[in-house]
C-alpha distance (Angstrom), angle and dihedral (degrees) to the residues before:
residue distance angle dihedral
X1 . . .
X2 3.67 . .
X3 3.81 122.7 .
X4 3.80 122.3 -161.5
X5 3.74 126.7 -173.7
X6 3.73 126.1 -174.4
X7 3.74 110.4 -121.3
X8 3.83 94.9 -172.5
X9 3.74 125.1 83.2
X10 3.86 90.9 -145.9
X11 3.79 111.8 101.4
X12 3.81 125.8 -130.9
X13 3.83 96.7 -1.7
X14 3.76 126.2 113.9
X15 3.70 107.5 -89.6
X16 3.75 137.7 175.6
X17 3.79 107.6 -97.0
X18 3.76 132.0 -179.2
X19 3.68 120.4 -121.9
X20 3.88 124.4 -160.6
X21 3.82 141.6 160.5
X22 3.66 113.6 -113.7
X23 3.84 106.9 -88.0
X24 3.73 94.9 29.4
X25 3.82 112.8 131.6
X26 3.84 98.4 -160.2
X27 3.90 118.6 43.9
X28 3.74 120.5 -130.7
X29 3.77 115.2 -122.9
X30 3.76 122.7 -169.2
X31 3.71 110.0 164.0
X32 3.67 126.6 168.4
X33 3.90 121.6 179.2
X34 3.83 85.5 -10.1
X35 3.89 92.7 -59.8
X36 3.79 121.3 120.2
X37 3.76 114.5 -113.9
X38 3.83 122.4 -164.6
X39 3.80 112.3 -159.6
X40 3.89 110.0 -128.1
X41 3.83 91.1 -11.5
X42 3.79 99.7 169.2
X43 3.89 96.2 42.1
X44 3.86 91.8 45.4
X45 3.93 89.8 50.8
X46 3.82 89.1 51.6
X47 3.85 89.8 49.9
X48 3.84 91.6 48.5
X49 3.85 90.3 48.7
X50 3.80 89.8 53.5
X51 3.83 91.4 46.8
X52 3.92 87.7 55.2
X53 3.73 91.9 49.6
X54 3.84 93.2 50.6
X55 3.82 90.8 47.1
X56 3.73 92.9 48.8
X57 3.83 92.3 49.2
X58 3.90 98.3 41.9
X59 3.82 106.2 25.3
X60 3.75 120.5 -160.5
X61 3.76 135.5 -46.0
X62 3.78 103.2 54.9
X63 3.79 128.5 116.8
X64 3.72 123.6 -85.6
X65 3.81 91.6 -116.3
X66 3.81 87.9 58.6
X67 3.87 92.5 53.8
X68 3.88 90.8 41.9
X69 3.77 91.2 54.7
X70 3.80 92.7 44.3
X71 3.69 93.8 47.4
X72 3.80 94.4 47.9
X73 3.81 87.4 53.7
X74 3.71 93.7 48.2
X75 3.83 94.6 48.3
X76 3.73 91.8 46.3
X77 3.82 91.8 50.6
X78 3.87 86.4 55.0
X79 3.85 88.4 57.4
X80 3.82 98.6 -101.2
X81 3.78 126.2 139.3
X82 3.88 109.5 -121.8
X83 3.72 131.1 -177.1
X84 3.74 123.6 -172.3
X85 3.80 132.9 -150.8
X86 3.79 91.4 10.6
X87 3.83 109.2 -176.7
X88 3.81 119.8 -132.1
X89 3.72 112.3 -154.5
X90 3.85 119.2 -138.3
X91 3.76 122.9 -139.9
X92 3.73 127.0 -161.7
X93 3.85 116.9 -165.0
X94 3.69 88.4 -19.5
X95 3.76 97.4 -50.1
X96 3.80 124.4 114.1
X97 3.81 108.8 -120.5
X98 3.79 106.5 -132.4
X99 3.73 121.0 -128.0
X100 3.81 91.2 8.3
X101 3.74 118.9 110.1
X102 3.68 138.0 135.2
X103 3.82 120.8 -136.3
X104 3.75 126.3 -134.5
X105 3.80 111.5 -142.5
X106 3.84 93.8 -143.4
X107 3.87 132.0 0.9
X108 3.77 110.7 -163.7
X109 3.80 118.6 -157.5
X110 3.90 89.7 -22.6
X111 3.87 86.9 -77.1
X112 3.86 112.9 76.4
X113 3.77 129.3 48.9
X114 3.72 117.1 -147.6
X115 3.77 115.0 -162.7
X116 3.83 112.8 -165.3
X117 3.89 124.3 -153.4
X118 3.74 134.8 173.5
X119 3.79 102.3 -170.4
X120 3.74 136.1 134.1
X121 3.75 91.5 -110.6
X122 3.81 133.3 -5.0
X123 3.82 113.9 -116.2
X124 3.83 131.7 -158.0
X125 3.79 86.3 -98.5
X126 3.85 89.4 65.4
X127 3.75 92.0 48.9
X128 3.81 91.8 48.0
X129 3.71 90.9 48.5
X130 3.76 95.7 62.0
X131 3.82 91.4 43.3
X132 3.79 88.4 53.3
X133 3.75 89.3 50.4
X134 3.79 89.8 50.9
X135 3.79 91.1 51.5
X136 3.75 96.6 47.0
X137 3.79 94.4 45.9
X138 3.85 95.4 43.5
X139 3.81 89.1 -127.9
X140 3.79 121.2 139.4
X141 3.82 104.1 -147.3
X142 3.63 138.7 49.5
X143 3.85 135.7 169.2
X144 3.75 118.8 -150.3
X145 3.78 114.9 -162.6
X146 3.81 131.3 -172.4
X147 3.82 108.9 -162.7
X148 3.71 91.2 -172.9
X149 3.75 94.4 81.2
X150 3.77 126.3 112.1
X151 3.92 86.5 -142.4
X152 3.70 108.3 36.4
X153 3.78 89.9 -158.5
X154 3.80 86.6 72.4
X155 3.86 90.5 54.3
X156 3.77 102.6 55.8
X157 3.72 119.5 90.6
X158 3.96 128.7 176.7
X159 3.71 112.7 -149.2
X160 3.80 121.3 -165.9
X161 3.78 133.7 -174.4
């Protein structure tokens, strides 16, 4: 699921590497003291494992709601806390906008947003949507998944702020 490539020509030394999920166009880089850091590594691996299980059981072509429900079940069966349809309030000049809120498909362990799609092809709008959710919620990591891919590896994207 994760691909790493050494970007340094120096062998066997700590080097800044890029990390991405298969299908991600722009690699995630988080380097501190020239060591690769992956945000929420273990938890995100558990989530991706659950995504694979749901995909293997259900296949493609179903509604987002079905995948969301199945993924919630799978994550909870793995001992994770999952909330669904979590509202994100929107503020304008310090004032809460009434009757305006976005909803996160799944919030795992209060730390990772999982946005579920079942579309022919993800667009820039879908990628921007999860980035906006991260900004509005002050969270750092989101996973965007499109279950309508023949190869699920091409439908999982890790988004980091």
